[in-house]
N, C-alpha and C positions, 0 to 999 in steps of 0.2 A: 803438911798441916800450918807450918809457919807461912808457907806462900798463900794458902786460902785464908788465912788470918789476915795477913797484909792487904791483900785484895778486896776483903770485906770492910777492912779499916778504909780504906781508899773511896769504896763505894760510899761509905758513910758520911764521908766528908763533901760529898756531891751533893748540893741542894734540890737537885732534881729527883734525887732518890727518895729523899724524906718526903718531898713532896709528893712524889708516887704512892708512895706508902699510905700517906695521910689520906690521900685521895682515893685509894683503893679502900682502906678500912671505912671510910665514911660513906662510900656508895654500898658497900657490903653490909652496913649497920641499917641505913635507910631501906634498902630492899628486904632485909631480913624483918624488920619491923612491920612493912607494908603487908609482907605475906603473912605474919602471923595477926594482923588486923584484919585479914580476910578480904581487904579490898581488890578484887579481881582488876577491876578497871584501872586503879592507880599503879597497881603493881606491873600490868603488861605497859602501861605508860613509863612507867619508870624504867623498866628495863631498856625500852626502846628510845627514850629521851636521853638517859645516861650514856647508852652505848652509842648515840649519834655525837653528842658532847664530848667523849672520851676519844672517838674517832678524830674530830678535827683538831684536838690538842695535840694527838699524837702524829697526824700529819704533818704539823708544823713544828714539832718538837726541837728540830734543831736550829729553828730560827727564832725561838722565843727570847726575850729579853728578862732574864731571871735575876733582877735586881730590885729589891725593895727597901725602903727606908725603916726606921725604927718604929715609928709610929703606925706605919701600915701594916707592917708586921704584927705588931702587938693587936691592931683591931682585929686583923685576919685571924690570929689565934683567939681571940676572944670570940669572935663569931662561931667558929669552928666548935670550941669549949661549950659554947651556949647550946649548941645543938646537941652535942653530945652528953652534957648533963640534964637536959631535957628527954632524952633519949632513954634514959633510966628509968624514969617513971612511966606510966602508962601513956603512950603516946595518943593525942587526938587526930581525928582526920585532917583537920586544920593544920596542925603541925606538919604531918606527914606529906601535905600538900606544898608547904611554905619552906620546910627545911632544906630541900634540894637547891633551892635559889641561895638561902642565904649561906649554906655551905660552899657553893660553887664562888660567891661573892668573897668569902673569908679566903678561900684556897687562891683566888686570883689577887688579892691584896698581900698575901703571904708569899706568893711567888715572885709578883712583878711590881708592887705599889700601885698607888694611885695613878701614876702616869702609864704604867702598862696596861692599866685596865682595858683600853681599847684592843689591845691584842686578842681578847678574847670576848668580843661582842658578840660574835654567832653563838659561841657557847653559852652565855649568860642569857641570851635571849631564848634559846632552845629551853634552857632549864627553867626560865621565869615562866613560860608558857604551861610549862609541866603542871604547876598547881596554882600559881600565884592569883591568876584572873579569877580561878574558883573559890578562892579563900576570900578575896576582896569582894566580889559580886554577889556571892551566893545568898548574904543576909538583904542585899539591897534588892535584887530583881528576882520576881516571882512570876513564872509564865503558866501557873498552873490553869489558870481561866481561860488563857489562849489555847493553850493545848487541849482542853477539855472542848472548847468550840469547835477546834480543828477536828478533833476526833468525831465528834457528833455530826458535821458535815461529811466526813468520809462515810460513816454509817448511812447518813441519809441518802448519798449518791448510790450506795451498794443496796439501797431499798429497802432499809430498815426504818421502823418507827422509831427514831432516837430523837431527844431534846435535850437542850443544853440549860442547865440550872447553876450558874456559878461555877463553881469548880467539879459541877457532878454532870456524870454522862448519863442520861436516862434512856431505858428502855422499858416498854410496856410490864415485862417481868422482872425486871432487876436495874441495877445501876451502879456504876464504879465512881468514886471520889478519887480525883487526880490532884495530889499533894505535890510538894516540891520534888520529892524523891523520883516520882513517877512522870513528871513535867517534861523531862527530857533535858533539863539544863545540865545535867553530868556528862551527856552526849554530846551537847552542844560545845561544851568548854572541850572537852576531850578532841572531838574532831577539828576545832578551830585550832588547838594548839598543835594538833598533827599537820595542819595547813602551814604554820607557821614553820614548822620543823622541815617540811618538803620544800618551802620557798627558800628556808637558808642553805638545805642540803644540796636542792637542784634548782637554782634559781632560774626564773623566766624573765622575758623582758617585756615591757609595755604596761598598758592598763591591766593586763591579766593578772598582774601580781596582786592589785586590790579586790579583782573579781574573785579570786579563789578563797578567801576566809569567808565570803558571803555565800559560796554555794556549799562550804562546809557547814555553816550555820543553816542552812535552808536544808540540807541532806538530813542532818541530824533531827532537827525538829520535824520534819516530815516523814521520815520513817519511824520515830518514835510514836507520832500519831498514830500510825497504823497499828502498834503494838497497843496502846490504850483502846483503840477500835475494838481490836481483837479481845481484849481482857473484858470489855463491856459486853461482848456477846457470851462469853463465857459465863459473866456475873448473872446475865438474863437467864442462860439454860441452868443455873444453879450449878455447875460443874465446878465444885470447889478446888478438886485437885489439878484440873487443868489451868484454873485461874492462877493458883498458887506457882504452877509451872512458871507461867509467863509474867507473873508478878514480881516474884522473888527466887525462883529455881533458875536451873539453866537457860531456860526459855528467854529470861530476862536480857541475857548477854547476845542472843542470836540476832535481833534486830541491830545492837550497836555493831555487830560484826558486820553485817550486810552493809550498814552505812559506811563503815571504814573500807570494804572491799570497792564499792560503788566509787566513793571518793579517791581510791587510790587508782581505779581505771581512769576515772577523769583526769587525773594528774598526769597520769601515764600519756593519755591522749595530747594533753597540753605539750609535754617533753617532746612528743612525736613530731607535732605540728611546728615547735620550735626548732629541732633538728633540720626538718625538711626546709624551713624558710633561711636557715643560714646556708645550707648546701645549695 
């Protein structure tokens, strides 16, 4: 018993174990809050992005410089406490999207100070694209009209008598209104963030690095446009149950899954070409 206590005291004196405990608790709190909020897309993204960032830190754990100054440590603690205290109240979607990056910056400052932030540039980049772009750009950019126009074009090419009126896709017997939630913005932010994660974890060379995020944005927008077109068909058929399934039910996630799978295959193809080129 005395030996166990001695070992425990020695571990507590090691800063890296304190940091590991704080990081683990912070991630657990964020995932729990996201799960309770019922945001499936953010939850799946959070698990993936947190896991990737944690893996990168773990791989270089023995080479990290864990020296932080008083001011940077206090600032890091304040950022972590700010997130924790805000988590006690009912968190908003914006908070759940932004808090991982704030927490990651706080942990980095607490661990290594301002000078050591560059050690974590890959991890911070990954966590940044988990939610910060959407939090910042969601109120500014509205592509609802563009999505409605694209979905109308898809229906027209499929032989339907469709017309476009602002944010509405209109068929002779029904119509759907494309608001921000259905415009595909969330899918675009998620898939572009996934593109950044892939580029950081599995880097490729040349101009392809700049081409990858554009492909992610195009795929997310195009595939969501087919979903809107499908919703318009069921709205015209007055099939409310099927419309709800593709609008707010499990069907709303199927098209996002399709875009992720297609993008994953695309990036795997690029990695294969990169490997063949190097060999």
